[in-house]
N, C-alpha and C positions, 0 to 999 in steps of 0.2 A: 380615267382622266376625266373629273367634271367638269360640266360645261355650264354656261347660262345663257338665254335669251335677254338682249338687251330689250327694256322697256321702251316705247315710244315717249320720247320728251326725256329720258333718262340720263344724266350726264356720265361722261366717261368714268370720271372718278368713283361715282356711287356703284357703277357696273362694276368696276374692278375691285371694289370693298367687299361687293358681294361675293363674286369670283374668289378673293382672297379666303374669305370667311368659310366657304364651301369646300375650298381645297384643305383648309385646316381640319374642318369635321371629316373629311375623308382620308387624312393622315397622309397625304401625299409627299410633302416635305419629310416628315419622320421616317417614312418608307425609304425615301429618297436617300437620306443620310445614312440610313442603316445600311444601305446597299453599296454607298462609296466604296469600301473596300471590303475585302475577304476577312473574315473573323475566323478564327481558328475555334473550333468546340469548347476546348478549354478556356479562352477569353470570353466565350458567350456565358460558358457557366460561372467564372468569377464575376463577370459583371452582373449577372442576376443575383448572385449571391449578395454582392455589395449592395445592390439595390434593395434587396428586399430585407437585409440588415439595416439600412438607414430607416426604411420605412418602420419597421419594428421598433427602432429606438425611438423614433418620434412619435410614435404612439402612446409608448409608455412612459413618456415624460409627461409629469403633471403640469397642467396649465395654470 
């Protein structure tokens, strides 16, 4: 769990903003969403195939 030290004279809003950014970089929220429910191995495989398919289609499209 990431943590921050509040600097002297720093407002609560800016400290909260720094904390949120640190959590986002650490991937805390995405990990939490991933572990909210059990995912069967077959479902995980299908999800990974779909994301890779979407990425390959977007890469092959002419810009």
